[in-house]
Structures are given as structure tokens and as C-alpha cells.
Residue frames relative to the residue before (quaternion, step in Angstrom):
aa qw qx qy qz dx dy dz
X 1.0000 0.0000 0.0000 0.0000 0.00 0.00 0.00
X 0.0906 0.7857 -0.6070 0.0774 3.53 -1.16 0.66
X 0.5182 -0.6240 0.4824 0.3307 3.57 -1.29 -0.11
X 0.1070 0.7722 -0.6205 0.0851 3.55 -1.09 0.77
X 0.5384 -0.6178 0.4617 0.3395 3.56 -1.24 0.41
X 0.2036 -0.7734 0.5933 0.0912 3.57 -0.83 1.05
X 0.3825 -0.7494 0.4966 0.2132 3.58 -0.67 1.11
X 0.6362 0.5174 -0.3314 0.4666 3.60 1.20 -0.40
X 0.7215 0.4144 -0.2291 0.5052 3.57 0.96 -0.94
X 0.2831 -0.7873 0.4898 0.2450 3.57 1.26 -0.48
X 0.7018 0.3798 -0.2771 0.5352 3.57 1.01 0.79
X 0.5809 -0.5413 0.4605 0.3968 3.53 -1.34 0.13
X 0.0202 0.8149 -0.5751 0.0694 3.55 -0.60 1.15
X 0.5748 -0.5680 0.4608 0.3669 3.53 -1.31 0.34
X 0.1348 -0.7935 0.5907 0.0565 3.59 -0.82 0.97
X 0.2427 -0.7575 0.5954 0.1132 3.53 -1.23 0.65
X 0.2727 -0.7600 0.5683 0.1582 3.57 -0.94 0.90
X 0.2493 -0.7646 0.5822 0.1192 3.58 -0.72 1.14
X 0.3216 -0.7931 0.4867 0.1753 3.57 -0.28 1.26
X 0.6467 0.5496 -0.3316 0.4121 3.60 1.03 -0.68
X 0.7832 0.3012 -0.1547 0.5215 3.58 1.01 -0.80
X 0.4154 -0.7160 0.4653 0.3136 3.55 1.21 -0.43
X 0.5046 0.6567 -0.4143 0.3773 3.57 1.22 0.43
X 0.2624 -0.7171 0.6229 0.1700 3.54 -1.21 0.68
X 0.0732 -0.8430 0.5313 -0.0417 3.56 -0.42 1.27
X 0.4434 -0.6669 0.5350 0.2691 3.56 -1.08 0.82
X 0.3962 -0.7438 0.4919 0.2187 3.57 -0.77 1.04
X 0.6203 0.5601 -0.3409 0.4304 3.61 1.22 -0.32
X 0.8379 0.1350 -0.0317 0.5279 3.59 0.75 -1.06
X 0.5023 -0.6830 0.4096 0.3367 3.60 1.24 -0.17
X 0.4062 0.7178 -0.4764 0.3048 3.59 1.23 0.18
X 0.3717 -0.7052 0.5591 0.2276 3.58 -0.98 0.90
X 0.2348 -0.8112 0.5251 0.1054 3.56 -0.37 1.27
X 0.7862 -0.0109 0.0301 0.6171 3.57 1.09 -0.68
X 0.1455 -0.8203 0.5512 0.0459 3.55 -0.86 0.95
X 0.8485 0.1788 -0.1467 0.4760 3.51 -1.33 0.51
X 0.1816 0.7854 -0.5621 0.1849 3.57 0.85 0.95
X 0.3860 -0.7129 0.5399 0.2263 3.55 -1.12 0.67
X 0.3294 -0.7332 0.5640 0.1891 3.54 -0.82 1.01
X 0.1598 -0.8301 0.5320 0.0490 3.57 -0.44 1.25
X 0.4666 0.6663 -0.4597 0.3564 3.59 1.22 0.18
X 0.6870 -0.4919 0.3418 0.4114 3.58 -1.30 0.27
X 0.3568 -0.6976 0.5756 0.2338 3.54 -1.15 0.67
X 0.1860 -0.8283 0.5253 0.0575 3.56 -0.72 1.07
X 0.4105 -0.6573 0.5717 0.2696 3.53 -1.17 0.66
X 0.1568 -0.8123 0.5580 0.0650 3.59 -0.99 0.74
X 0.2098 0.7883 -0.5495 0.1803 3.59 1.01 0.80
X 0.4272 -0.7509 0.4472 0.2314 3.57 -0.64 1.11
X 0.6960 0.4957 -0.2855 0.4340 3.60 1.11 -0.57
X 0.5033 0.6449 -0.4393 0.3713 3.59 1.22 0.18
X 0.5673 -0.6080 0.4373 0.3425 3.54 -1.15 0.66
X 0.6399 -0.5727 0.3621 0.3624 3.54 -1.20 0.57
X 0.7277 0.4280 -0.2464 0.4759 3.59 1.07 -0.68
X 0.4812 0.6646 -0.4442 0.3596 3.58 1.22 0.21
X 0.3913 -0.7244 0.5185 0.2308 3.56 -0.81 0.99
X 0.2133 -0.8474 0.4742 0.1075 3.62 -0.34 1.18
X 0.3998 0.7310 -0.4881 0.2600 3.60 1.17 0.06
X 0.3946 -0.7465 0.4900 0.2168 3.57 -0.87 0.96
X 0.6522 0.5107 -0.3307 0.4522 3.55 1.04 -0.64
X 0.4195 -0.7126 0.5053 0.2469 3.56 -1.12 0.67
X 0.7425 -0.3579 0.2985 0.4812 3.52 -1.31 -0.34
X 0.6043 -0.5629 0.3986 0.3988 3.62 -1.12 0.48
X 0.5111 -0.6635 0.4519 0.3070 3.55 -1.01 0.81
X 0.1933 -0.7573 0.6150 0.1047 3.52 -1.17 0.67
X 0.3713 -0.7675 0.4750 0.2179 3.62 -0.43 1.17
X 0.6256 0.5512 -0.3429 0.4327 3.59 1.19 -0.35
X 0.6483 0.4865 -0.3175 0.4921 3.58 1.26 -0.27
X 0.6654 -0.5070 0.3659 0.4078 3.55 -1.28 0.39
X 0.3315 -0.7787 0.4989 0.1867 3.58 -0.68 1.08
X 0.5963 0.5772 -0.3677 0.4196 3.59 1.27 -0.05
X 0.4802 0.6872 -0.4289 0.3366 3.55 1.26 0.12
X 0.2201 0.7702 -0.5569 0.2198 3.55 0.30 1.33
X 0.0222 -0.8127 0.5821 -0.0145 3.56 -1.02 0.72
X 0.3422 -0.6979 0.5883 0.2232 3.51 -1.34 0.39
X 0.1755 -0.7913 0.5806 0.0765 3.57 -0.85 0.98
X 0.1198 -0.7775 0.6159 0.0426 3.57 -0.75 1.10
X 0.2798 -0.7948 0.5207 0.1374 3.56 -0.64 1.12
X 0.4678 -0.6356 0.5391 0.2942 3.54 -1.16 0.71
X 0.6780 -0.4834 0.3471 0.4314 3.60 -1.20 0.24
X 0.7184 0.4334 -0.2635 0.4762 3.60 1.06 -0.65
X 0.6340 -0.5804 0.3166 0.4011 3.57 1.27 0.24
X 0.5543 0.6017 -0.4041 0.4091 3.63 1.23 -0.17
X 0.1918 -0.8308 0.5182 0.0668 3.57 -0.83 0.96
X 0.4800 0.7370 -0.4121 0.2380 3.58 1.21 -0.40
X 0.7426 0.4207 -0.2357 0.4647 3.63 0.99 -0.75
X 0.7269 0.4206 -0.2293 0.4921 3.58 1.23 -0.17
X 0.3858 0.7150 -0.4926 0.3120 3.58 1.06 0.70
X 0.0247 0.7982 -0.5993 0.0554 3.57 -0.69 1.11
X 0.4176 -0.7056 0.5157 0.2488 3.54 -1.07 0.69
X 0.3085 -0.7737 0.5266 0.1700 3.55 -0.71 1.08
X 0.7676 -0.1766 0.1087 0.6065 3.55 1.01 -0.75
X 0.7426 0.3838 -0.2908 0.4654 3.55 -1.22 0.42
X 0.4068 -0.6858 0.5500 0.2484 3.53 -1.22 -0.53
X 0.5691 -0.5829 0.4452 0.3717 3.53 -1.26 0.28
X 0.5905 -0.5712 0.4156 0.3904 3.60 -1.09 0.54
X 0.6449 -0.5239 0.3909 0.3959 3.52 -1.21 0.52
X 0.4184 -0.7350 0.4736 0.2457 3.56 -0.58 1.15
X 0.6300 0.5410 -0.3425 0.4395 3.58 1.03 -0.71
X 0.6301 0.5291 -0.3300 0.4628 3.58 1.11 -0.69
X 0.6446 0.5125 -0.3134 0.4729 3.56 0.99 -0.83
X 0.6498 0.5124 -0.3117 0.4670 3.57 0.99 -0.84
X 0.6354 0.5285 -0.3259 0.4590 3.58 1.02 -0.79
X 0.6535 0.5052 -0.3114 0.4698 3.57 0.97 -0.86
X 0.6367 0.5260 -0.3259 0.4601 3.57 1.03 -0.74
X 0.6407 0.5202 -0.3200 0.4652 3.58 1.02 -0.81
X 0.6434 0.5098 -0.3144 0.4768 3.58 0.99 -0.84
X 0.6477 0.5184 -0.3160 0.4603 3.59 0.99 -0.83
X 0.6460 0.5193 -0.3218 0.4577 3.58 0.99 -0.80
X 0.6619 0.4922 -0.3063 0.4752 3.59 0.94 -0.87
X 0.6409 0.5332 -0.3204 0.4499 3.58 1.01 -0.83
X 0.6570 0.5119 -0.3083 0.4597 3.56 0.96 -0.88
X 0.6715 0.5025 -0.3054 0.4510 3.59 0.94 -0.82
X 0.6990 0.4235 -0.2624 0.5130 3.58 1.18 -0.53
X 0.4350 -0.7140 0.4488 0.3155 3.57 1.27 -0.16
X 0.3321 0.7624 -0.4902 0.2611 3.59 1.09 0.70
X 0.5219 -0.6410 0.4685 0.3119 3.55 -1.16 0.63
X 0.6863 -0.5186 0.3314 0.3877 3.56 -1.28 0.43
X 0.6091 0.5753 -0.3647 0.4062 3.60 1.04 -0.69
X 0.6437 0.5040 -0.3214 0.4778 3.59 1.05 -0.72
X 0.6386 0.5201 -0.3254 0.4646 3.58 0.96 -0.85
X 0.6742 0.4923 -0.2993 0.4621 3.59 0.90 -0.89
X 0.6329 0.5194 -0.3346 0.4666 3.59 1.03 -0.73
X 0.6388 0.5151 -0.3245 0.4704 3.60 1.00 -0.78
X 0.6234 0.5316 -0.3336 0.4663 3.59 1.04 -0.75
X 0.6532 0.5177 -0.3102 0.4574 3.57 0.97 -0.88
X 0.6504 0.5131 -0.3195 0.4600 3.58 0.95 -0.88
X 0.6712 0.4913 -0.3084 0.4615 3.58 0.88 -0.89
X 0.6262 0.5430 -0.3386 0.4454 3.59 1.01 -0.79
X 0.6471 0.5116 -0.3229 0.4640 3.60 0.98 -0.80
X 0.6542 0.5023 -0.3091 0.4735 3.56 0.99 -0.84
X 0.6587 0.5145 -0.3005 0.4595 3.56 0.99 -0.86
X 0.6411 0.5351 -0.3221 0.4460 3.60 1.00 -0.79
X 0.6846 0.4671 -0.2752 0.4872 3.55 1.14 -0.64
X 0.3827 -0.7542 0.4550 0.2788 3.58 1.33 0.00
X 0.4332 0.7167 -0.4442 0.3183 3.56 1.16 0.61
X 0.5947 0.5938 -0.3589 0.4062 3.59 1.27 -0.01
X 0.4971 0.6826 -0.4214 0.3309 3.55 1.24 -0.21
X 0.8207 0.2274 -0.1863 0.4899 3.54 -0.99 0.89
X 0.6385 0.5124 -0.3314 0.4691 3.59 1.25 0.10
X 0.6315 -0.5358 0.4011 0.3915 3.54 -1.26 0.42
X 0.3649 -0.7797 0.4704 0.1941 3.56 -0.36 1.29
X 0.6593 0.5131 -0.3166 0.4493 3.60 0.91 -0.85
X 0.6544 0.4989 -0.3085 0.4772 3.58 0.99 -0.81
X 0.6282 0.5439 -0.3258 0.4511 3.57 1.07 -0.76
X 0.6743 0.4851 -0.2898 0.4754 3.58 0.93 -0.90
X 0.6401 0.5192 -0.3209 0.4667 3.57 1.01 -0.80
X 0.6484 0.5132 -0.3117 0.4680 3.58 1.02 -0.81
X 0.6120 0.5437 -0.3413 0.4619 3.60 1.04 -0.75
X 0.6679 0.4948 -0.2958 0.4708 3.56 0.98 -0.87
X 0.6295 0.5315 -0.3315 0.4597 3.59 1.02 -0.78
X 0.6678 0.4911 -0.2989 0.4728 3.59 0.92 -0.91
X 0.6373 0.5350 -0.3270 0.4480 3.58 0.99 -0.83
X 0.6308 0.5273 -0.3269 0.4660 3.59 1.01 -0.79
X 0.6519 0.5120 -0.3096 0.4658 3.56 0.99 -0.86
X 0.7066 0.4776 -0.2737 0.4447 3.58 0.85 -0.96
X 0.7000 0.4331 -0.2632 0.5031 3.59 1.16 -0.54
X 0.4703 -0.7107 0.4090 0.3262 3.59 1.32 0.28
X 0.5938 0.4882 -0.3961 0.5021 3.56 1.08 0.81
X 0.0080 0.8707 -0.4917 -0.0023 3.58 0.77 1.03
X 0.1449 -0.7318 0.6583 0.1006 3.50 -1.29 0.58
X 0.5270 -0.6216 0.4648 0.3461 3.57 -1.11 0.59
X 0.6205 -0.5310 0.4170 0.3989 3.54 -1.25 0.45
X 0.5937 0.5757 -0.3529 0.4376 3.56 1.13 -0.66
X 0.6622 0.4971 -0.3043 0.4710 3.58 0.97 -0.84
X 0.6507 0.4972 -0.3155 0.4794 3.58 0.96 -0.85
X 0.6426 0.5357 -0.3120 0.4502 3.56 1.00 -0.85
X 0.6333 0.5639 -0.3358 0.4101 3.60 1.05 -0.69
X 0.7409 0.3625 -0.2239 0.5191 3.61 1.17 -0.46
X 0.6115 0.4974 -0.3530 0.5041 3.58 1.31 -0.01
X 0.3297 -0.7941 0.4801 0.1738 3.55 -0.23 1.27
X 0.8724 0.0857 -0.0823 0.4741 3.53 -0.91 1.03
X 0.5918 0.5544 -0.3708 0.4527 3.59 1.18 0.45
X 0.3217 -0.7603 0.5385 0.1690 3.57 -0.86 0.99
X 0.6532 -0.5064 0.3883 0.4075 3.56 -1.28 0.31
X 0.6261 0.5512 -0.3331 0.4397 3.57 1.05 -0.77
X 0.6680 0.4992 -0.3041 0.4605 3.60 0.93 -0.88
X 0.6396 0.5119 -0.3277 0.4706 3.57 1.03 -0.77
X 0.6417 0.5316 -0.3186 0.4517 3.57 1.00 -0.81
X 0.6628 0.4947 -0.3031 0.4734 3.58 0.96 -0.86
X 0.6518 0.5119 -0.3105 0.4655 3.57 0.97 -0.87
X 0.6305 0.5398 -0.3327 0.4477 3.58 1.02 -0.79
X 0.6459 0.5160 -0.3181 0.4641 3.59 0.98 -0.83
X 0.6482 0.5178 -0.3167 0.4598 3.58 0.99 -0.81
X 0.6584 0.5138 -0.3115 0.4533 3.57 0.96 -0.89
X 0.6576 0.5065 -0.3095 0.4638 3.57 0.87 -0.96
X 0.6406 0.5259 -0.3231 0.4569 3.58 0.98 -0.81
X 0.6680 0.4975 -0.2990 0.4657 3.59 0.94 -0.88
X 0.6680 0.4983 -0.3034 0.4620 3.57 0.94 -0.85
X 0.6374 0.5183 -0.3250 0.4684 3.58 1.06 -0.71
X 0.6344 0.5165 -0.3280 0.4724 3.59 1.06 -0.71
X 0.6558 0.5160 -0.3079 0.4570 3.57 1.05 -0.78
X 0.7466 0.4034 -0.2152 0.4833 3.57 0.89 -0.96
X 0.3494 -0.7386 0.4987 0.2893 3.54 1.13 -0.65
X 0.7281 0.2994 -0.2186 0.5766 3.56 1.27 0.39
X 0.6592 -0.5204 0.3611 0.4053 3.55 -1.26 0.32
X 0.4373 -0.6929 0.5166 0.2486 3.56 -1.15 0.70
X 0.3795 -0.7241 0.5323 0.2197 3.56 -0.83 1.01
X 0.1503 -0.8253 0.5428 0.0410 3.56 -0.59 1.18
X 0.4754 -0.6647 0.4555 0.3530 3.58 1.19 -0.29
X 0.4076 -0.7143 0.5205 0.2295 3.56 -1.03 0.84
X 0.3044 -0.7549 0.5569 0.1655 3.55 -0.94 0.94
X 0.0829 -0.7723 0.6293 0.0279 3.54 -0.94 0.97
X 0.6320 -0.5454 0.3813 0.3972 3.55 -1.16 0.52
X 0.6375 0.5571 -0.3257 0.4209 3.57 1.05 -0.75
X 0.5643 0.6157 -0.3836 0.3942 3.58 1.20 -0.48
X 0.7203 0.4384 -0.2422 0.4799 3.56 1.13 -0.62
X 0.4869 0.7136 -0.4232 0.2731 3.57 1.21 -0.29
X 0.6538 0.5269 -0.3344 0.4278 3.60 0.87 -0.87
X 0.7067 0.4407 -0.2775 0.4789 3.58 0.82 -0.97
X 0.6537 0.5145 -0.3220 0.4519 3.60 0.95 -0.82
X 0.7358 0.4494 -0.2548 0.4378 3.56 0.73 -1.09
X 0.7438 0.4361 -0.2413 0.4454 3.54 0.74 -1.04
X 0.7865 0.3457 -0.1880 0.4760 3.58 0.82 -0.92
X 0.7711 0.3222 -0.1874 0.5162 3.59 1.13 -0.49
X 0.7873 0.3781 -0.2121 0.4385 3.52 0.35 -1.28
X 0.6574 0.5196 -0.3312 0.4337 3.59 0.85 -0.90
X 0.7299 0.4207 -0.2445 0.4801 3.55 0.89 -0.90
X 0.7511 0.4225 -0.2248 0.4548 3.58 0.87 -0.90
X 0.7637 0.3413 -0.1863 0.5154 3.58 1.09 -0.66
X 0.4075 -0.7454 0.4540 0.2686 3.61 1.23 -0.08
X 0.2429 0.7975 -0.5159 0.1969 3.56 1.03 0.78
X 0.4355 -0.6850 0.5218 0.2622 3.56 -1.11 0.75
X 0.6733 -0.4971 0.3562 0.4157 3.57 -1.26 0.27
X 0.6371 0.5244 -0.3317 0.4573 3.59 1.04 -0.75
X 0.6447 0.5128 -0.3201 0.4679 3.57 1.01 -0.79
X 0.6329 0.5254 -0.3216 0.4691 3.55 1.03 -0.78
X 0.6607 0.5061 -0.3051 0.4628 3.58 0.92 -0.90
X 0.6441 0.5203 -0.3178 0.4620 3.59 0.99 -0.84
X 0.6488 0.5174 -0.3147 0.4608 3.58 1.00 -0.84
X 0.6486 0.5227 -0.3217 0.4501 3.58 0.95 -0.82
X 0.6751 0.4802 -0.2938 0.4767 3.57 0.92 -0.88
X 0.6480 0.5288 -0.3215 0.4439 3.58 1.00 -0.82
X 0.6411 0.5174 -0.3262 0.4636 3.59 0.99 -0.78
X 0.6411 0.5190 -0.3262 0.4618 3.58 0.97 -0.81
X 0.6605 0.4988 -0.3022 0.4728 3.58 1.01 -0.80
X 0.6259 0.5706 -0.3394 0.4092 3.59 1.03 -0.78
X 0.6062 0.5786 -0.3532 0.4159 3.58 1.16 -0.52
X 0.5789 0.5824 -0.3729 0.4320 3.60 1.26 -0.21
X 0.7032 0.4210 -0.2558 0.5127 3.58 1.24 -0.29
X 0.5019 -0.6573 0.4826 0.2884 3.54 -1.17 0.63
X 0.1687 0.7752 -0.5792 0.1874 3.54 0.25 1.31
X 0.1800 -0.8368 0.5129 0.0656 3.54 -0.19 1.28
X 0.3698 0.6858 -0.5240 0.3440 3.48 0.39 1.35
X 0.6338 -0.5067 0.4191 0.4074 3.53 -1.28 0.38
X 0.5585 -0.6333 0.4106 0.3441 3.65 -0.87 0.87
X 0.6508 0.5086 -0.3323 0.4553 3.60 0.97 -0.73
X 0.6347 0.5292 -0.3283 0.4576 3.58 1.08 -0.70
X 0.6379 0.5184 -0.3188 0.4719 3.55 1.03 -0.81
X 0.6435 0.5249 -0.3172 0.4581 3.57 0.96 -0.89
X 0.6685 0.4970 -0.2997 0.4650 3.58 0.93 -0.89
X 0.6531 0.5159 -0.3155 0.4559 3.60 0.99 -0.82
X 0.6292 0.5255 -0.3305 0.4676 3.58 1.04 -0.76
X 0.6354 0.5216 -0.3279 0.4656 3.56 0.98 -0.81
X 0.6359 0.5278 -0.3245 0.4602 3.56 0.99 -0.84
X 0.6652 0.5175 -0.3037 0.4443 3.59 0.95 -0.91
X 0.7095 0.4598 -0.2839 0.4523 3.60 0.76 -0.99
X 0.6273 0.5118 -0.3545 0.4678 3.59 1.08 -0.53
X 0.6124 0.5399 -0.3508 0.4586 3.60 1.13 -0.58
X 0.6874 0.4658 -0.2694 0.4879 3.57 1.19 -0.56
X 0.6331 0.5226 -0.3250 0.4694 3.58 1.29 -0.07
X 0.6575 -0.4995 0.3802 0.4168 3.55 -1.30 -0.02
X 0.7190 0.3710 -0.2248 0.5430 3.57 1.21 -0.52
X 0.0967 -0.8317 0.5465 0.0141 3.54 0.24 1.31
X 0.1557 -0.7819 0.6000 0.0658 3.54 -1.12 0.81
X 0.4377 -0.6954 0.5087 0.2570 3.54 -1.10 0.71
X 0.6723 -0.4674 0.3764 0.4335 3.54 -1.31 0.19
X 0.6273 0.5449 -0.3297 0.4481 3.54 1.06 -0.75
X 0.6317 0.5358 -0.3298 0.4529 3.58 1.01 -0.81
X 0.6779 0.4863 -0.2872 0.4706 3.56 0.91 -0.95
X 0.6453 0.5301 -0.3159 0.4503 3.57 0.97 -0.86
X 0.6739 0.4849 -0.2948 0.4732 3.58 0.94 -0.86
X 0.6314 0.5450 -0.3382 0.4358 3.57 1.05 -0.70
X 0.6987 0.4415 -0.2734 0.4920 3.58 0.99 -0.78
X 0.3337 -0.7876 0.4649 0.2285 3.56 1.04 -0.71
X 0.8192 0.1988 -0.1061 0.5273 3.61 1.10 -0.44
X 0.6372 0.4801 -0.3430 0.4958 3.62 1.24 0.26
X 0.3693 -0.7621 0.4950 0.1944 3.56 -0.57 1.20
X 0.6342 -0.5432 0.3947 0.3834 3.55 -1.24 0.54
X 0.6504 0.5266 -0.3186 0.4451 3.58 0.96 -0.84
X 0.6356 0.5280 -0.3259 0.4595 3.58 1.04 -0.74
X 0.6546 0.4950 -0.3082 0.4811 3.58 0.98 -0.84
X 0.6379 0.5339 -0.3250 0.4498 3.58 0.99 -0.84
X 0.6714 0.4940 -0.2976 0.4653 3.61 0.93 -0.87
X 0.6381 0.5055 -0.3250 0.4813 3.58 1.06 -0.71
X 0.6107 0.5503 -0.3330 0.4619 3.56 1.11 -0.72
X 0.6216 0.5406 -0.3315 0.4599 3.60 1.05 -0.77
X 0.6860 0.4828 -0.2871 0.4624 3.58 0.96 -0.88
X 0.6879 0.4802 -0.2795 0.4670 3.58 1.09 -0.67
X 0.5382 0.6946 -0.3778 0.2919 3.56 1.11 -0.73
X 0.6877 0.4780 -0.3225 0.4412 3.69 0.79 -0.82
X 0.7387 0.4154 -0.2207 0.4827 3.60 1.16 -0.47
X 0.3321 0.7958 -0.4697 0.1891 3.60 1.24 0.11
X 0.6333 0.5584 -0.3406 0.4136 3.60 0.97 -0.80
X 0.7266 0.4000 -0.2277 0.5100 3.57 1.16 -0.62
X 0.6630 0.5154 -0.2983 0.4536 3.56 1.22 -0.39
X 0.7205 0.4247 -0.2515 0.4870 3.58 0.81 -1.01
X 0.4817 -0.6781 0.4642 0.3043 3.66 -0.76 0.93
X 0.5067 -0.6736 0.4507 0.2938 3.57 -0.95 0.88
X 0.6180 0.5438 -0.3592 0.4397 3.60 1.12 -0.53
X 0.6814 0.4768 -0.2850 0.4766 3.56 1.22 -0.40
X 0.8044 -0.0372 0.0633 0.5896 3.59 0.97 -0.83
X 0.3397 -0.7321 0.5588 0.1908 3.56 -1.03 0.85
X 0.7153 -0.4564 0.3142 0.4259 3.56 -1.31 0.23
X 0.6378 0.5281 -0.3326 0.4513 3.57 1.02 -0.74
X 0.6271 0.5280 -0.3366 0.4632 3.58 1.12 -0.64
X 0.6411 0.5317 -0.3160 0.4544 3.55 1.05 -0.77
X 0.6321 0.5423 -0.3330 0.4422 3.57 1.11 -0.70
X 0.6360 0.5413 -0.3274 0.4419 3.56 1.18 -0.47
X 0.5114 0.6281 -0.4254 0.4038 3.56 1.28 -0.19
X 0.4838 -0.6582 0.4864 0.3100 3.55 -1.02 0.72
X 0.4744 -0.6644 0.4966 0.2950 3.55 -1.03 0.77
X 0.5324 -0.6485 0.4396 0.3205 3.60 -1.04 0.73
């Protein structure tokens, strides 16, 4: 039951959905507001002899175009409703179990990083191409999957650092992921006959993950400080600062915190990122320093405030 506007009653009235006919009927006057509606909810089995914890949904798992489409089977149920011992294959074969396990591993890493489904699906596609070429044999599987996820993030314009990918890939070093990434790119280039588009990394690409998941929580930054850092990073891209995007992002965070009431040291910022050394942040700060008047938003800090910053 719900509320809807009835053209006969000329008011919002309670409506009732008739599951048998698919009609939506006004409870006030009986007018059929909508007829032959399709019920898109799950269809359930109602066998009385099934156990209470048995999942009665008739539909199976969602199809995956990357898995073998010939994986069809016939399920014969026991009298008590249990089906596990009576599963026989009518034709075809089951999908490659190793492929399913690989997709599950990619999904687990994606969930831990908070990545969207499009990135996970892109990583699955990349791994499937590598697997089809039989180029994954004899190589570190975990590093290969982590590299697929890293490339997918780059191609979807949501890059993550190798350090972040490494944090969710159990027992895999940054070096192994880097080597696996080179192998994958090489294989994909051989398949396409052209270079693989990896997407350009900008410092601003890392701001959301750095600020929200690291700096905001670890450094106690306010919303205004976060907003100032985001704008400053975007402005920094207008200048030819030849530094790693993550280093620029970290240096900007250091600068805006120096202009706030809660000042942070280079050591604090370095520990918050986990993979950017103090010396690297200091050198990036030197490169940004001549452009601070154009980088830092005027609503956040005035020229006199910038002069109070220590010179690098």
C-alpha cells in the first residue's frame, strides 16, 4: 500500500496493489490507476518441506560476461529440498574456478579501497585479457591482480598510489606490483598493436583519497582547510612543477596547515601519508613557494599571511 494522486477523487489517496492482476487500485473510489504492472521483485519457491534457512530464490547469481557462458547445469532436488548431492551437468562446463577466485580477490581489494564498480569491472577485463593470452602462468598471482587494479584505476581517471594498492594486496611488495604492471602493459600492447592508454595523473586526482581518508582523520583538518587544499592543488597544475603528483598534494597540505591554527610538521604530514618522505615534501614545498600567492585561495589566506610562512 502507498499514496498516489487519484484523478477521480481529485486528491492524494491510499492505493492498493493487486498482485494477482497487477493493478494499482484507489482505495477510496476503486479506480484502477495502473493496470498489468510487472512485478520485478524476486520469485520465491514455496515448498513446505524445505528447511527454514534454505534460500528459496529461484533466480541464480547475476551473469558475468567474462565467464564461460556454457556453464549450464540441471539441479535435481532431494525430497527434503536439499540439492547439493544431486547436481549434474546437462551440457557445457563450469567456469574456470581460478578465474572466479581472481575476480573475487579483485572485488575484495576494491571494496577495501572503496572503489566503484566500474573500476572493479575494468580490472576484471584486464585480467581476463591477460589470462586468455596465457601470459600469467608462473607469475605472482597476487601481484598480477594488484597490478590489474592499479591500471584500472588509472584508466578510469581515479588513480591510486602503488602504496595504497599494496596495502590491500596481501604479501605483495611495491616492486612486484611494478614489475607485474610492466608485463601486463606489454601484453596488452602486443594484443592491440598500439600503446595502452593509462590516463594522465594529476595531483588533484589524489586529493579526495588523501584528504578524506588520511589527512582529515590523521591530521584533524577542518572542512575549510580541506577546501583550501583542493583549490590550491588545482591551481598548482597551472605551473610547471616537475614533481610527483602525490608529493605536490602532500606539500600543499603542509602549506595550508601552516596557515591554519592547527599547524603540522613535515613529520606529521609524512606519517599521515605513509609513503612520502619528509625530504620529498620539503623539496616540493621549495618548488611551490614562489607561486604561493597565486596558488593559495585569497579567501583562505592573504598576502601578509603568506609572508609569515618560513622560507624553504
